[in-house]
C-alpha positions, 0 to 999 in steps of 0.5 A, spaced: 473 496 488 478 500 485 484 496 482 490 499 480 496 496 477 501 502 477 502 507 482 502 512 477 496 514 473 496 511 466 494 518 463 500 521 466 505 516 462 507 516 455 504 510 451 508 507 446 506 502 441 511 497 437 510 498 429 506 491 429 501 494 434 504 491 440 503 495 446 508 493 452 505 497 457 498 494 456 501 487 456 505 488 463 499 491 466 494 486 463 499 481 467 499 484 473 491 485 473 491 478 472 496 476 477 492 480 482 485 477 481 488 470 481 493 471 487 488 474 492 483 469 490 487 463 490 494 464 493 501 465 490 503 458 491 496 455 488 497 460 482 501 458 476 505 463 471 501 459 465 494 461 469 496 468 470 498 468 462 492 465 460 487 469 464 490 475 461 490 472 454 497 472 453 503 467 453 508 465 458 513 468 453 510 474 454 510 473 461 517 472 461 519 478 457 516 482 462 518 478 469 524 474 470 519 469 475 513 469 479 517 471 485 519 477 481 512 479 479 510 478 487 515 483 488 513 488 483 506 487 486 508 489 493 513 494 490 507 498 487 503 498 494 509 501 498 511 506 493 504 509 493 505 509 500 511 513 500 509 518 495 503 519 499 507 520 506 511 525 502 505 529 500 503 529 507 509 531 510 510 537 505 503 539 505 501 540 513 506 542 519 501 540 524 502 533 527 495 532 529 493 534 522 499 529 519 496 523 523 489 524 521 491 525 514 496 519 515 490 515 517 485 517 512 490 515 506 492 509 509 484 507 509 483 510 502 489 506 500 486 499 503 480 500 498 484 502 492 489 497 493 485 492 496 488 486 492 495 489 493 494 489 501 491 482 501 497 479 497 502 484 501 500 481 508 498 474 506 503 472 501 510 476 502 513 470 506 514 467 499 519 472 497 526 470 499 533 473 498 534 480 495 527 480 493 525 480 500 530 485 502 528 490 497 520 489 499 523 489 507 527 496 506 521 499 503 516 497 508 521 499 514 521 506 510 514 506 511 514 504 518 519 509 520 515 515 517 509 513 521 513 513 527 517 519 525 510 523 525 508 521 532 515 522 535 515 529 532 508 530 535 511 528 542 517 533 541 513 539 540 508 537 545 502 536 541 502 528 543 503 525 550 510 524 552 509 517 555 507 515 548 512 510 545 513 512 538 514 505 535 508 502 539 504 508 536 506 506 529 505 499 530 498 500 532 496 505 527 499 500 521 496 494 524 489 498 525 489 501 518 492 495 514 487 490 517 481 494 514 482 490 508 479 484 512 473 488 513 472 494 510 466 494 506 465 500 500 458 498 499 457 499 507 453 504 511 459 508 512 464 511 507 472 510 507 472 518 509 467 517 515 471 510 518 477 514 517 474 520 521 472 515 527 479 512 527 482 519 527 478 521 533 480 515 537 487 515 535 488 522 536 484 522 543 489 517 545 495 521 543 493 528 545 497 531 550 493 533 556 492 541 557 498 544 561 497 546 568 
């Protein structure tokens, strides 16, 4: 199972080390990786800052140098997942103008994202209730952007006659998001079907349901 601790690949970023060899980026990523492992397995409320730091072989001081609180770290984990989704949506929108192809690619990406960001997705759906105030508002705003983009792709297909006119774009969006996101509960990367094959079958079911009947 792939675990990614940043939406931007490490190889594409400039690494900076302090004169004494301290690597801030590696320290931050180690803390995030530790938190992903512990919170996914044990839950946010049963995981302490001390445990996150110890598993990363760091100190609580290092933790608080990079994150204001455990809540701030949870917000960062959720933000990584949402930023990856928004970036992928932008690529899909700019890469293909066909509504059916866009929705099929959206489904494929959503399932690939579940595989790649499985810990992020698990924490997003099971632990986000612990965020409050501005941290919750920020995550909610980005989640709403993702859902609005899903709905807009369906609405575009309806407006252009590719999808049935009696389909409610928001209802279709909620079905798509729920169907793909829930895969974190059952998607088996070692199973008989690849992620791409699962995406193909999901896409076939969704697009057959959305497709407008032939004219005449």
